[in-house]
SERO-4910 file (N, C-alpha, C, O; in steps of 0.05 Angstrom, whole numbers):
BEGIN
 pado doro    nc1    nc2    nc3   cac1   cac2   cac3    cc1    cc2    cc3    oc1    oc2    oc3
  Met    A   2328   2094    578   2337   2121    584   2365   2122    595   2371   2105    613
  Thr    A   2382   2139    586   2410   2140    596   2411   2154    623   2392   2168    631
  Glu    A   2434   2150    637   2438   2163    662   2438   2194    659   2429   2208    677
  Ala    A   2449   2203    636   2450   2232    631   2422   2244    629   2416   2265    639
  Gln    A   2404   2229    616   2376   2238    613   2362   2239    639   2347   2258    645
  Val    A   2367   2218    656   2354   2217    682   2364   2241    699   2348   2254    713
  Ser    A   2390   2247    697   2401   2270    711   2390   2296    702   2384   2314    718
  Asp    A   2386   2299    675   2374   2323    664   2346   2328    675   2339   2350    684
  Glu    A   2330   2306    675   2302   2309    684   2301   2315    714   2284   2331    723
  Ala    A   2319   2303    729   2318   2308    758   2326   2336    764   2315   2348    783
  Ser    A   2344   2348    749   2353   2375    755   2337   2396    740   2339   2420    746
  Gly    A   2320   2387    721   2304   2406    706   2319   2417    681   2307   2431    665
  Ala    A   2344   2409    678   2359   2418    655   2348   2406    629   2338   2384    629
  Ile    A   2350   2422    607   2339   2412    582   2363   2404    564   2379   2421    558
  Pro    A   2364   2379    556   2386   2370    539   2385   2382    511   2365   2394    503
  Leu    A   2406   2379    495   2409   2391    469   2386   2383    451   2374   2399    437
  Thr    A   2379   2357    450   2358   2347    432   2332   2361    438   2318   2370    420
  Ala    A   2325   2362    464   2300   2375    472   2301   2405    465   2280   2416    458
  Ser    A   2324   2418    468   2326   2446    462   2321   2451    432   2308   2471    425
  Leu    A   2331   2433    415   2326   2436    386   2297   2432    380   2286   2446    363
  Ile    A   2284   2413    394   2255   2409    390   2240   2434    398   2221   2442    384
  Leu    A   2247   2446    420   2234   2470    429   2237   2493    409   2218   2508    403
  Ala    A   2261   2496    398   2266   2516    378   2248   2511    354   2237   2530    342
  Gly    A   2245   2486    346   2227   2478    324   2198   2485    330   2184   2495    313
  Leu    A   2190   2480    355   2162   2487    363   2157   2517    361   2137   2526    352
  Cys    A   2177   2533    370   2174   2562    369   2172   2571    340   2158   2590    334
  Phe    A   2187   2558    321   2184   2565    293   2156   2559    283   2144   2575    268
  Leu    A   2145   2536    291   2118   2528    282   2098   2549    293   2080   2557    279
  Trp    A   2101   2556    319   2082   2575    331   2085   2602    319   2065   2617    316
  Gly    A   2109   2610    312   2113   2636    299   2099   2637    272   2089   2658    264
  Gly    A   2097   2614    258   2083   2613    233   2053   2610    236   2038   2613    216
  Asn    A   2043   2605    260   2014   2601    264   1997   2625    257   1978   2623    242
  Leu    A   2005   2649    267   1990   2673    261   1992   2680    231   1973   2692    220
  Val    A   2014   2674    219   2016   2678    190   1996   2660    175   1983   2669    157
  Ser    A   1993   2635    184   1974   2617    171   1946   2626    176   1929   2623    159
  Ile    A   1940   2637    200   1913   2647    205   1907   2670    187   1884   2673    177
  Lys    A   1926   2688    183   1922   2711    165   1915   2701    137   1899   2714    123
  Ile    A   1928   2679    128   1922   2668    101   1895   2655    101   1880   2660     82
  Ser    A   1888   2639    120   1862   2625    120   1839   2645    123   1817   2639    113
  Asn    A   1844   2667    136   1822   2687    139   1814   2699    112   1792   2711    111
  Gln    A   1830   2695     92   1823   2706     65   1801   2689     52   1788   2699     34
  Gly    A   1796   2665     62   1775   2648     50   1756   2636     70   1734   2628     62
  Ile    A   1764   2634     95   1746   2622    115   1741   2643    137   1760   2654    148
  Pro    A   1716   2649    143   1710   2668    165   1726   2660    190   1725   2636    198
  Pro    A   1739   2679    203   1757   2672    225   1745   2654    247   1758   2635    255
  Leu    A   1720   2660    255   1708   2645    277   1699   2617    268   1697   2599    284
  Val    A   1693   2614    242   1687   2588    231   1713   2571    233   1712   2548    242
  Ala    A   1735   2582    224   1760   2568    224   1768   2560    252   1777   2538    257
  Ala    A   1765   2579    271   1773   2573    299   1756   2550    311   1766   2533    325
  Thr    A   1730   2550    304   1712   2530    315   1719   2502    304   1721   2483    319
  Val    A   1722   2501    278   1728   2475    265   1756   2465    273   1760   2441    277
  Arg    A   1774   2484    276   1802   2477    285   1801   2463    312   1813   2441    315
  Ser    A   1787   2474    331   1786   2462    358   1773   2435    357   1782   2415    369
  Gly    A   1750   2433    342   1736   2408    340   1752   2386    327   1752   2363    337
  Leu    A   1765   2392    305   1781   2372    290   1805   2364    307   1811   2340    308
  Ala    A   1819   2383    320   1842   2376    336   1834   2359    360   1848   2341    368
  Ala    A   1810   2365    372   1800   2348    394   1795   2320    385   1801   2301    399
  Leu    A   1784   2317    361   1779   2290    350   1805   2275    345   1807   2251    352
  Leu    A   1824   2288    334   1850   2275    329   1863   2267    356   1875   2245    358
  Leu    A   1861   2284    376   1873   2277    402   1858   2253    414   1871   2236    426
  Trp    A   1832   2253    412   1816   2230    423   1824   2204    410   1828   2184    424
  Val    A   1827   2204    383   1836   2180    369   1864   2171    378   1869   2148    383
  Tyr    A   1882   2191    380   1909   2184    388   1910   2173    417   1924   2154    422
  Ala    A   1895   2186    435   1895   2178    463   1883   2150    465   1892   2134    481
  Arg    A   1862   2144    450   1850   2117    451   1870   2096    442   1872   2075    454
  Ala    A   1886   2103    421   1906   2084    412   1928   2080    433   1939   2058    435
  Lys    A   1933   2100    450   1952   2098    471   1939   2087    497   1953   2084    518
  Arg    A   1913   2082    496   1897   2073    519   1899   2093    542   1902   2086    565
  Glu    A   1896   2119    535   1895   2140    554   1867   2153    554   1855   2156    533
  Gly    A   1858   2162    577   1833   2176    579   1837   2206    573   1859   2216    576
  Val    A   1816   2219    564   1818   2247    557   1799   2265    573   1802   2289    573
  Leu    A   1780   2253    588   1761   2268    603   1770   2272    632   1782   2254    644
  Phe    A   1764   2295    643   1768   2300    672   1749   2282    687   1728   2274    676
  Pro    A   1755   2274    712   1736   2261    729   1710   2278    731   1712   2303    730
  Arg    A   1687   2265    733   1662   2280    733   1661   2303    753   1650   2324    748
  Arg    A   1673   2299    777   1672   2319    798   1688   2344    790   1685   2365    802
  Asp    A   1705   2342    770   1722   2365    761   1714   2376    734   1729   2391    722
  Trp    A   1691   2369    724   1683   2379    698   1680   2409    697   1684   2421    676
  His    A   1674   2421    720   1671   2450    719   1698   2463    714   1700   2485    702
  His    A   1720   2450    723   1747   2460    717   1753   2457    687   1764   2475    674
  Ala    A   1745   2434    676   1749   2429    647   1734   2450    631   1744   2460    610
  Thr    A   1710   2456    639   1693   2476    625   1706   2504    626   1707   2519    607
  Ala    A   1716   2511    650   1729   2537    653   1754   2540    635   1759   2560    623
  Ile    A   1770   2518    634   1794   2518    617   1786   2522    588   1798   2537    573
  Gly    A   1765   2507    579   1756   2510    552   1745   2538    546   1748   2548    524
  Leu    A   1731   2550    565   1720   2577    562   1743   2597    557   1741   2613    538
  Leu    A   1763   2596    573   1786   2614    570   1800   2610    544   1808   2629    530
  Phe    A   1804   2584    537   1818   2577    512   1801   2587    488   1812   2597    468
  Gly    A   1775   2584    490   1758   2593    468   1759   2623    464   1760   2633    442
  Leu    A   1758   2638    487   1759   2667    485   1786   2676    473   1787   2695    457
  Glu    A   1807   2662    480   1834   2668    469   1833   2667    439   1843   2685    425
  Phe    A   1821   2647    428   1821   2644    399   1800   2660    384   1802   2664    360
  Val    A   1779   2668    399   1761   2689    387   1777   2714    381   1776   2725    360
  Phe    A   1793   2722    401   1810   2746    398   1831   2742    376   1835   2760    360
  Leu    A   1844   2719    376   1866   2715    357   1857   2715    328   1867   2729    311
  Tyr    A   1837   2699    322   1828   2696    295   1814   2721    285   1820   2730    262
  Trp    A   1797   2733    301   1783   2756    292   1801   2781    292   1799   2798    274
  Gly    A   1819   2783    312   1837   2806    313   1855   2809    289   1862   2831    281
  Leu    A   1862   2786    277   1880   2787    254   1867   2798    228   1880   2802    208
  Thr    A   1840   2802    229   1827   2815    206   1832   2845    207   1827   2859    187
  Phe    A   1842   2855    229   1846   2884    232   1875   2892    232   1882   2914    223
  Thr    A   1893   2875    242   1921   2882    245   1939   2863    231   1930   2842    222
  His    A   1965   2870    230   1985   2852    217   1993   2830    236   1993   2832    260
  Ala    A   2000   2807    224   2010   2784    239   2036   2791    254   2041   2781    276
  Ser    A   2052   2808    241   2078   2816    253   2074   2831    279   2091   2829    297
  Arg    A   2053   2846    282   2046   2860    306   2033   2841    326   2039   2840    350
  Gly    A   2013   2826    315   1997   2808    332   2014   2788    347   2008   2782    370
  Val    A   2034   2777    334   2050   2755    346   2065   2766    371   2070   2751    390
  Ile    A   2073   2791    370   2087   2803    393   2068   2807    416   2075   2802    439
  Phe    A   2044   2817    410   2024   2821    432   2016   2795    445   2014   2793    469
  Val    A   2012   2774    429   2004   2748    439   2026   2736    457   2020   2726    478
  Tyr    A   2050   2738    447   2072   2725    461   2084   2742    483   2106   2736    493
  Ala    A   2070   2763    490   2076   2777    515   2062   2762    538   2062   2771    561
  His    A   2051   2739    532   2037   2722    552   2053   2718    578   2041   2720    599
  Pro    A   2079   2712    577   2094   2708    602   2094   2733    620   2096   2731    644
  Phe    A   2092   2757    607   2090   2782    622   2066   2781    640   2068   2788    664
  Trp    A   2042   2773    630   2018   2772    645   2018   2749    665   2008   2751    687
  Val    A   2031   2727    657   2033   2704    676   2049   2712    701   2041   2705    723
  Ala    A   2071   2726    696   2088   2733    719   2073   2752    738   2075   2750    762
  Leu    A   2058   2772    726   2043   2790    743   2021   2775    758   2018   2778    782
  Gly    A   2007   2757    744   1985   2742    757   1996   2723    778   1983   2720    799
  Ala    A   2018   2710    773   2029   2691    792   2038   2706    817   2035   2695    839
  His    A   2048   2730    815   2056   2745    838   2032   2751    856   2035   2751    881
  Leu    A   2009   2756    844   1985   2762    859   1970   2738    870   1958   2739    891
  Leu    A   1972   2715    854   1955   2692    861   1970   2669    872   1958   2652    886
  Leu    A   1996   2667    867   2011   2643    876   2033   2652    895   2053   2663    887
  Pro    A   2029   2646    921   2049   2655    941   2077   2644    937   2096   2657    945
  Ser    A   2079   2622    923   2106   2610    918   2120   2620    894   2142   2612    887
  Asp    A   2107   2639    880   2118   2649    854   2118   2679    854   2105   2691    837
  Arg    A   2133   2691    872   2134   2720    874   2154   2732    854   2172   2719    844
  Leu    A   2150   2758    848   2168   2772    831   2195   2776    845   2196   2781    869
  Thr    A   2217   2774    829   2244   2780    839   2253   2805    824   2240   2815    806
  Ala    A   2276   2815    831   2288   2838    818   2292   2833    788   2287   2850    771
  Leu    A   2301   2808    782   2306   2801    754   2280   2799    738   2279   2809    716
  Lys    A   2260   2787    750   2234   2785    737   2222   2813    734   2209   2819    713
  Gly    A   2226   2830    754   2216   2857    752   2228   2872    729   2215   2887    714
  Ala    A   2255   2869    725   2268   2881    703   2258   2871    676   2254   2886    657
  Gly    A   2252   2845    675   2241   2833    651   2213   2844    645   2207   2849    621
  Leu    A   2197   2848    665   2170   2860    661   2172   2888    650   2157   2896    632
  Val    A   2190   2904    661   2194   2931    651   2202   2931    622   2192   2947    606
  Leu    A   2221   2914    615   2230   2912    587   2207   2904    569   2203   2916    548
  Ala    A   2192   2883    577   2170   2874    560   2149   2895    557   2138   2898    535
  Phe    A   2143   2910    578   2123   2931    576   2132   2953    557   2117   2963    541
  Ala    A   2158   2960    559   2169   2980    541   2167   2971    512   2162   2986    494
  Gly    A   2171   2945    508   2169   2933    481   2141   2935    470   2137   2941    447
  Leu    A   2121   2930    487   2093   2932    479   2086   2960    471   2072   2965    451
  Val    A   2096   2980    486   2091   3008    480   2103   3015    453   2091   3029    437
  Ala    A   2127   3005    448   2141   3010    422   2125   2998    399   2123   3010    378
  Val    A   2114   2974    403   2099   2961    381   2073   2976    376   2066   2980    353
  Phe    A   2060   2985    397   2036   3002    393   2043   3027    377   2026   3036    361
  Gly    A   2067   3038    381   2074   3062    368   2084   3058    339   2087   3077    324
  Ala    A   2091   3033    332   2101   3028    305   2078   3031    285   2057   3019    288
  Gln    A   2083   3047    264   2062   3053    244   2072   3046    216   2095   3045    211
  Ser    A   2052   3040    199   2058   3034    171   2034   3042    154   2011   3040    163
  Glu    A   2039   3051    130   2017   3059    112   2000   3036    105   1976   3039     98
  Ala    A   2011   3011    106   1995   2988     99   1977   2978    121   1961   2960    116
  Leu    A   1978   2990    145   1961   2981    167   1932   2988    162   1925   3008    149
  His    A   1914   2971    171   1885   2975    170   1879   3001    186   1891   3005    207
  Pro    A   1860   3018    177   1854   3042    192   1846   3037    221   1850   3053    239
  Gln    A   1834   3013    226   1826   3006    253   1844   2984    265   1835   2966    279
  His    A   1870   2987    259   1889   2966    268   1890   2965    298   1896   2944    310
  Trp    A   1884   2987    312   1885   2987    341   1865   2968    353   1869   2957    375
  Ile    A   1842   2963    339   1823   2943    349   1836   2915    349   1834   2900    368
  Gly    A   1849   2909    327   1863   2883    325   1886   2881    345   1890   2860    357
  Asp    A   1900   2903    349   1922   2903    369   1911   2895    397   1923   2879    411
  Phe    A   1889   2908    405   1879   2903    431   1866   2875    433   1867   2862    454
  Met    A   1855   2865    411   1845   2838    411   1867   2818    414   1864   2798    428
  Met    A   1890   2822    401   1912   2804    403   1924   2805    432   1932   2785    443
  Leu    A   1924   2829    443   1932   2832    471   1913   2817    489   1922   2804    508
  Gly    A   1887   2818    483   1867   2803    498   1871   2773    496   1867   2759    515
  Gly    A   1880   2764    472   1886   2736    468   1908   2727    486   1907   2705    498
  Gly    A   1929   2744    488   1952   2737    506   1943   2737    535   1953   2720    550
  Leu    A   1925   2755    543   1915   2755    570   1899   2730    577   1902   2719    598
  Cys    A   1882   2721    558   1867   2697    562   1885   2672    564   1880   2654    580
  Trp    A   1906   2672    548   1926   2650    549   1939   2650    577   1942   2628    588
  Ala    A   1946   2673    587   1958   2675    613   1938   2666    635   1945   2651    653
  Ala    A   1913   2674    632   1892   2666    651   1889   2635    651   1885   2623    673
  Thr    A   1890   2623    628   1888   2594    626   1912   2581    640   1908   2562    655
  Thr    A   1936   2591    635   1960   2580    648   1958   2582    679   1963   2562    693
  Leu    A   1949   2605    689   1947   2609    718   1925   2592    730   1928   2581    752
  Tyr    A   1903   2589    715   1881   2573    725   1890   2544    728   1885   2531    749
  Ile    A   1903   2534    708   1913   2506    709   1933   2502    732   1932   2483    747
  Lys    A   1951   2522    735   1971   2520    756   1959   2521    784   1968   2506    801
  Lys    A   1940   2538    788   1929   2542    815   1908   2521    822   1907   2512    845
  Val    A   1891   2513    803   1868   2497    810   1871   2468    802   1862   2450    816
  Val    A   1884   2463    779   1883   2436    768   1909   2421    772   1909   2396    773
  Glu    A   1931   2435    776   1957   2422    777   1960   2403    800   1975   2383    798
  Asn    A   1946   2408    822   1948   2390    845   1931   2365    843   1931   2349    862
  Arg    A   1918   2361    821   1903   2337    816   1918   2318    798   1936   2327    784
  Glu    A   1912   2293    799   1926   2273    783   1913   2272    755   1896   2255    749
  Leu    A   1923   2290    738   1912   2292    711   1935   2290    691   1958   2298    697
  Thr    A   1930   2279    668   1950   2276    647   1949   2299    628   1929   2315    628
  His    A   1969   2302    612   1969   2324    592   1948   2319    570   1939   2338    557
  Tyr    A   1940   2294    567   1918   2288    548   1892   2301    558   1877   2313    542
  Gln    A   1887   2298    584   1862   2309    595   1861   2340    594   1841   2352    586
  Thr    A   1883   2352    601   1884   2381    601   1882   2392    572   1867   2411    567
  Met    A   1896   2380    554   1895   2389    526   1867   2385    514   1857   2402    499
  Phe    A   1855   2362    519   1829   2356    508   1808   2375    519   1790   2384    504
  Ser    A   1810   2382    545   1791   2401    556   1793   2428    542   1772   2441    537
  Gln    A   1817   2437    537   1821   2463    523   1807   2462    496   1793   2481    488
  Leu    A   1812   2441    481   1801   2439    454   1771   2434    453   1756   2449    440
  Phe    A   1762   2413    467   1734   2405    465   1715   2426    477   1695   2432    464
  Phe    A   1721   2436    500   1703   2454    513   1705   2483    502   1689   2500    510
  Ser    A   1724   2488    484   1725   2514    471   1706   2515    447   1699   2536    438
  Val    A   1698   2492    437   1682   2491    413   1655   2506    416   1648   2522    399
  Pro    A   1640   2501    438   1615   2517    442   1620   2547    443   1604   2562    432
  Val    A   1641   2555    456   1647   2584    458   1652   2596    430   1641   2616    423
  Leu    A   1669   2582    415   1675   2592    388   1651   2590    369   1647   2608    353
  Gly    A   1636   2569    373   1612   2565    356   1591   2587    360   1580   2598    341
  Val    A   1586   2594    385   1567   2615    392   1577   2642    381   1562   2657    370
  Ala    A   1603   2647    384   1615   2672    374   1611   2674    343   1605   2695    332
  Trp    A   1615   2651    330   1611   2651    301   1582   2657    293   1577   2673    276
  Leu    A   1563   2644    307   1534   2648    301   1526   2677    307   1509   2687    292
  Val    A   1537   2689    327   1529   2716    335   1542   2737    316   1528   2756    308
  Phe    A   1567   2733    310   1582   2755    296   1587   2750    266   1590   2770    251
  Gln    A   1589   2725    258   1597   2721    230   1580   2700    215   1589   2690    194
  Arg    A   1556   2695    224   1539   2676    211   1532   2687    183   1525   2710    179
  Gly    A   1533   2669    163   1526   2676    136   1549   2686    119   1545   2690     95
  Glu    A   1572   2691    131   1595   2700    115   1605   2677     97   1606   2654    106
  Pro    A   1611   2683     71   1618   2661     52   1645   2648     58   1663   2660     70
  Val    A   1647   2623     49   1672   2608     50   1683   2605     22   1669   2594      5
  Leu    A   1708   2614     17   1720   2612     -9   1746   2597     -6   1766   2607      3
  Leu    A   1745   2571    -14   1768   2554    -10   1787   2555    -34   1779   2550    -56
  Thr    A   1812   2561    -28   1834   2560    -48   1856   2542    -36   1855   2535    -13
  Thr    A   1875   2535    -52   1897   2518    -43   1912   2531    -19   1916   2517      0
  Pro    A   1920   2556    -21   1934   2568      2   1916   2569     28   1926   2564     50
  Val    A   1891   2575     24   1873   2576     47   1870   2548     60   1872   2546     85
  Val    A   1865   2528     44   1863   2501     55   1889   2491     68   1889   2479     89
  Gly    A   1911   2497     55   1937   2489     66   1942   2502     93   1952   2489    111
  Ala    A   1936   2528     95   1940   2543    120   1922   2532    142   1930   2530    165
  Phe    A   1898   2525    134   1879   2515    154   1887   2487    164   1885   2481    188
  Val    A   1896   2470    146   1905   2443    154   1930   2446    173   1932   2431    192
  Tyr    A   1947   2465    167   1970   2470    184   1961   2477    212   1972   2467    232
  Gln    A   1941   2494    215   1931   2502    241   1919   2479    257   1924   2476    281
  Cys    A   1904   2462    243   1890   2440    256   1909   2417    264   1909   2408    287
  Val    A   1925   2408    244   1941   2384    248   1968   2390    261   1976   2378    281
  Val    A   1982   2409    249   2010   2415    258   2010   2430    285   2025   2424    303
  Ile    A   1993   2451    287   1993   2467    311   1976   2456    333   1985   2448    354
  Ala    A   1949   2455    328   1930   2448    349   1933   2419    359   1926   2413    382
  Phe    A   1943   2401    342   1946   2373    350   1975   2366    356   1982   2361    379
  Phe    A   1992   2367    336   2019   2357    339   2036   2374    358   2048   2364    377
  Ser    A   2037   2401    354   2054   2418    370   2045   2419    399   2061   2419    417
  Tyr    A   2018   2421    403   2008   2422    430   2013   2396    445   2020   2396    469
  Leu    A   2010   2374    431   2014   2348    444   2044   2345    453   2049   2336    475
  Leu    A   2062   2354    435   2090   2353    442   2097   2372    464   2113   2365    482
  Trp    A   2085   2396    464   2090   2415    485   2081   2405    512   2096   2407    532
  Phe    A   2056   2395    514   2046   2385    539   2063   2361    549   2067   2357    573
  Trp    A   2072   2345    531   2090   2322    538   2116   2333    551   2125   2322    571
  Met    A   2127   2354    539   2151   2365    550   2147   2379    577   2164   2378    594
  Ile    A   2123   2390    581   2117   2403    606   2118   2382    629   2126   2388    651
  His    A   2109   2358    623   2109   2337    643   2136   2325    646   2140   2308    664
  Arg    A   2155   2332    630   2182   2320    631   2204   2339    640   2223   2329    653
  Phe    A   2201   2365    635   2222   2384    642   2210   2407    658   2186   2410    661
  Ser    A   2228   2423    669   2221   2447    685   2205   2466    667   2214   2474    645
  Val    A   2182   2475    677   2165   2493    662   2179   2520    658   2177   2532    636
  Ser    A   2193   2530    678   2206   2556    676   2228   2555    655   2232   2574    640
  Arg    A   2242   2532    653   2263   2530    633   2251   2527    605   2262   2538    586
  Leu    A   2229   2514    603   2215   2512    577   2206   2539    568   2209   2547    545
  Ala    A   2193   2554    586   2182   2580    580   2202   2600    570   2196   2619    555
  Ala    A   2227   2596    579   2248   2615    571   2253   2615    541   2264   2634    530
  Phe    A   2245   2593    528   2248   2591    499   2227   2606    483   2231   2611    460
  Thr    A   2205   2614    497   2183   2625    481   2189   2652    468   2175   2661    451
  Phe    A   2211   2665    477   2219   2690    464   2226   2686    435   2226   2705    419
  Leu    A   2231   2661    427   2238   2656    399   2213   2657    381   2215   2664    357
  Ala    A   2189   2651    392   2165   2650    375   2158   2677    362   2154   2678    338
  Pro    A   2158   2699    377   2152   2725    364   2174   2732    344   2168   2745    324
  Leu    A   2199   2725    349   2220   2730    330   2215   2716    303   2215   2729    282
  Phe    A   2209   2690    305   2202   2675    280   2177   2687    267   2175   2688    243
  Gly    A   2158   2694    284   2133   2705    273   2136   2730    257   2125   2733    236
  Val    A   2152   2748    268   2157   2774    254   2172   2769    228   2164   2780    207
  Val    A   2192   2752    228   2208   2746    204   2190   2733    183   2191   2741    160
  Leu    A   2174   2713    191   2157   2699    172   2135   2717    161   2127   2715    138
  Ser    A   2125   2736    178   2105   2755    168   2117   2773    146   2103   2779    126
  Gly    A   2142   2781    149   2155   2796    129   2160   2781    104   2157   2791     81
  Val    A   2169   2756    107   2177   2739     84   2153   2728     69   2152   2730     44
  Val    A   2134   2717     83   2111   2704     71   2089   2724     63   2078   2722     41
  Leu    A   2082   2742     82   2060   2760     77   2068   2787     66   2052   2803     58
  Arg    A   2095   2791     64   2106   2817     54   2096   2841     70   2092   2862     60
  Glu    A   2093   2837     96   2084   2859    114   2108   2877    119   2130   2867    124
  Pro    A   2104   2903    118   2126   2921    125   2133   2919    155   2115   2917    172
  Ile    A   2158   2919    162   2167   2917    190   2184   2941    197   2208   2940    193
  Pro    A   2172   2962    207   2187   2987    213   2206   2982    236   2204   2963    251
  Leu    A   2225   3001    239   2246   2998    259   2235   2996    287   2245   2981    304
  Leu    A   2214   3012    293   2202   3012    320   2191   2984    327   2191   2977    350
  Leu    A   2181   2970    307   2171   2943    312   2194   2924    320   2191   2908    338
  Trp    A   2217   2926    306   2240   2910    313   2249   2917    342   2257   2899    357
  Ile    A   2249   2942    349   2257   2950    375   2238   2938    396   2247   2928    417
  Gly    A   2212   2940    390   2192   2928    408   2196   2899    411   2194   2888    433
  Leu    A   2201   2885    389   2206   2856    390   2230   2849    407   2229   2831    423
  Ala    A   2252   2865    404   2276   2860    420   2271   2863    450   2280   2847    466
  Phe    A   2256   2884    457   2250   2889    485   2232   2867    496   2236   2857    519
  Val    A   2211   2860    482   2193   2839    491   2207   2812    494   2204   2798    514
  Gly    A   2224   2806    474   2239   2781    475   2257   2780    499   2259   2759    513
  Ala    A   2272   2802    503   2290   2803    526   2275   2801    553   2284   2788    572
  Gly    A   2252   2815    554   2236   2814    578   2225   2786    584   2225   2778    607
  Ile    A   2216   2772    563   2206   2745    567   2228   2727    577   2224   2711    595
  Tyr    A   2252   2730    566   2274   2713    575   2281   2718    604   2285   2700    619
  Leu    A   2282   2744    612   2289   2750    640   2267   2741    659   2274   2731    681
  Val    A   2242   2743    651   2220   2734    669   2221   2704    673   2215   2695    695
  Asn    A   2229   2689    653   2229   2660    654   2257   2648    658   2260   2623    658
  Arg    A   2277   2665    661   2304   2654    664   2306   2637    689   2300   2647    711
  Pro    A   2315   2612    687   2317   2595    710   2338   2606    730   2358   2617    721
  Pro    A   2334   2603    756   2353   2613    775   2379   2597    773   2379   2574    766
  Ala    A   2402   2611    779   2427   2597    778   2429   2576    799   2421   2580    822
  Val    A   2440   2553    791   2443   2531    810   2472   2531    821   2491   2531    806
  Ala    A   2474   2532    847   2501   2533    858   2516   2507    853   2505   2485    854
  Lys    A   2542   2510    845   2558   2487    839   2567   2474    865   2572   2487    885
  Arg    A   2569   2448    864   2579   2432    887   2609   2435    889   2624   2435    869
  Thr    A   2618   2438    913   2647   2440    917   2659   2413    923   2683   2410    928
***
């Protein structure tokens, strides 16, 4: 490791190479809801979500074994692992099922309003992470953006698109709850990113499986090349590769600086929804995206570091 890299990690600054990797991750995540929309055409959403978590957990276990890393929480902390998996499972019940009602271009904005909820929750639950004037301005902008997205209409929308909109919003809330839970309860323990990630994936399988049996049991599976390709993308590229890289970066760089990049994900998601799915993107949706993206950036913008004289 070079002296510059050591200095970057010590200060929390993200070097150019890592910034490019982050931009690439945001592009992959922006395409995730597009791929779910495609796979939903042949695989019942909750079936896909269940198998996705199970397969990604298996891939992570194999990889961690090869690295000689453990993936399970200590027995005394299994209740925390279960809670993390429960929240993660609920998140993807909302995401996969919600996209059967609404457009991916709308859903990606609702989901990636996640930092909005994290900032509010952190202010209430974490004494060391209070709202500032800048964060408050970011929250106002993000909320205005969500209102604009709710108001954006298109003739191509499902008549009950509002159900999907609220489910996607619920997915973002569950994601925020998972983030806050990990930060408040688990972060002070000596756990690796392999353990946290495995808990999310493995313990979400029962939640997703029960939801499938209750709500979508018996629905047919129709496999086509696009459906299989989209599903493999979700399992291997997103749930395994991108999450593993993201958690590795969380252990290496400042979380607030990393989170500032997430405003790129809804931007990529909206663009890909229009290009790949041919979804109409009205002006109000673009306005909402701009407001949410700006709000996310302000909420997560790292504080200025005073220069040495």
